[in-house]
N, C-alpha and C positions, 0 to 999 in steps of 0.2 A: 151932483147932477140929478135932475128930476127923474124919479123912478128907479134909481140905483137901489139893488137889493143887497149887493155885497160888492167889496173890494179887496183885492190881494196885491200886495207889493210882488213885483216879479223881477227876477234877475234877467237881465237881457241876454243870457247865454241862450243859444240855440235850442229849441225844444223844451224850455221851461214851461210847466204847466202849473196852476195854482195848487197849493195844498194848504190844509187847515193853519199850520203854523204861520203862514203868510198873511192870514185874513186880517184886515183892518177892523177896528170897532168903531160903529157910529154913536157919537154923543148924542142922546135924544134932546138934550137942552139947546145945543148949538148947530147940530146937524153936521159936524165936522167929522171927517173919519180920521182916526189916529192909530198908531202902533208903535212898537219899539222893536228895533232889529239889531241885535248885537252883531258887530262886524260891518255894518254899513257905515262909511266914513265919506268925508268930503271927496268927490271924485268918483264915487262908486256908481256904476250904470245901473239903471233900474227903470222900470215903467209900472204900469198898472194893468190888472186884468179886472175889467168891470162888467158886473152881471147886472142885467136889468131886464124889463119887458121884452127887449129885442134880443135878449140871448147874452153871449160874452163878446166883449171887445178888448182886443189887446192893445 
């Protein structure tokens, strides 16, 4: 996303807020955001918290 400054993987549990261990890392060469999250398997419900120029969007 243009202007994205950070992204966090987010549990879909009510009230979840982003924390540093959930932060994705941007690859400067490809621009892709990546991360590894133990325990996340097929069927796990998740989303993103995206921080950019307009603030945070969940």
